C-alpha positions as CSV (number, residue, x, y, z in Angstrom):
1,X,-37.9,-143.7,115.0
2,X,-38.2,-139.9,114.6
3,X,-38.7,-137.4,117.3
4,X,-42.3,-136.6,118.4
5,X,-43.7,-133.2,117.6
6,X,-44.0,-132.5,121.3
7,X,-40.3,-133.3,121.8
8,X,-39.3,-130.9,119.0
9,X,-41.7,-128.3,120.3
10,X,-40.4,-128.5,123.9
11,X,-36.8,-128.1,122.7
12,X,-37.7,-125.2,120.4
13,X,-39.5,-123.3,123.2
14,X,-36.4,-123.7,125.4
15,X,-34.2,-122.4,122.5
16,X,-36.6,-119.5,121.9
17,X,-36.6,-118.5,125.6
18,X,-32.8,-118.3,125.3
19,X,-33.1,-116.0,122.3
20,X,-35.9,-113.9,123.7
21,X,-35.0,-113.8,127.4
22,X,-35.6,-110.2,128.6
23,X,-38.2,-110.6,131.3
24,X,-39.4,-107.0,130.8
25,X,-39.6,-107.2,127.0
26,X,-40.2,-110.9,125.9
27,X,-42.7,-113.6,126.4
28,X,-42.5,-117.1,124.7
29,X,-45.5,-119.4,125.4
30,X,-47.4,-122.3,124.0
31,X,-50.8,-121.4,122.7
32,X,-53.6,-124.0,122.7
33,X,-57.0,-122.3,122.7
34,X,-58.1,-122.2,119.1
35,X,-58.1,-125.3,116.8
36,X,-55.6,-124.9,114.0
37,X,-54.0,-121.8,115.6
38,X,-50.2,-121.9,115.7
39,X,-48.6,-123.6,118.7
40,X,-46.1,-120.9,119.9
41,X,-46.6,-117.2,120.6
42,X,-43.6,-115.0,120.9
43,X,-44.1,-111.4,122.2
44,X,-41.0,-109.2,121.8
45,X,-41.4,-105.5,122.8
46,X,-44.2,-104.2,120.5
47,X,-43.8,-107.0,118.0
48,X,-45.0,-110.6,117.9
49,X,-44.7,-113.9,115.9
50,X,-46.3,-117.3,115.9
51,X,-44.9,-120.7,115.0
52,X,-46.7,-123.9,114.2
53,X,-44.5,-126.9,115.0
54,X,-44.4,-130.1,113.0
55,X,-42.2,-133.1,113.6
56,X,-41.2,-133.2,109.9
57,X,-41.6,-131.4,106.7
58,X,-44.0,-134.1,105.4
59,X,-46.4,-134.2,108.4
60,X,-50.0,-133.4,107.6
61,X,-51.5,-130.1,108.4
62,X,-54.7,-130.0,110.6
63,X,-57.8,-128.1,109.5
64,X,-57.3,-124.3,109.6
65,X,-53.5,-124.4,110.2
66,X,-52.6,-123.1,106.7
67,X,-55.3,-120.4,107.0
68,X,-54.0,-119.1,110.4
69,X,-50.3,-119.3,109.5
70,X,-51.0,-117.4,106.2
71,X,-53.2,-114.7,107.8
72,X,-51.0,-114.2,110.8
73,X,-47.9,-114.0,108.6
74,X,-49.5,-111.1,106.7
75,X,-50.2,-109.4,110.0
76,X,-46.7,-109.9,111.5
77,X,-44.6,-113.1,111.2
78,X,-45.9,-116.7,111.3
79,X,-44.5,-119.9,109.9
80,X,-44.6,-123.7,110.1
81,X,-41.4,-124.9,111.7
82,X,-39.9,-128.4,111.7
83,X,-36.4,-129.8,112.0
84,X,-35.7,-129.5,108.2
85,X,-36.4,-125.7,108.1
86,X,-35.6,-124.7,111.7
87,X,-32.5,-122.7,111.0
88,X,-34.1,-120.8,108.1
89,X,-37.2,-120.0,110.2
90,X,-35.1,-118.9,113.2
91,X,-33.1,-116.6,111.0
92,X,-36.4,-115.1,109.5
93,X,-37.8,-114.8,113.1
94,X,-34.7,-112.9,114.3
95,X,-35.0,-110.6,111.3
96,X,-38.7,-110.0,112.1
97,X,-38.1,-109.7,115.9
98,X,-34.4,-108.6,116.3
99,X,-33.0,-109.1,119.7
């Protein structure tokens, strides 16, 4: 039985808080207010990124998720993230928001 999305997301938030840990420069939080909006917001200095967690590469996308990830990625950085692409996305994230 695979990991639940919430388990993957919780571990990912913990890992992101280790990468972006300056209390005067960084905020990592879960975002839940808008249906389809990405799960995780990362604020780093004057830059930001958003990540939409999925438990696997093949998990279905909810309405509006593709729209928001696409438009937010054009504005700054946004991506779907799941165990199969986690290392690639974290590398891209660190290029977009260098620590």
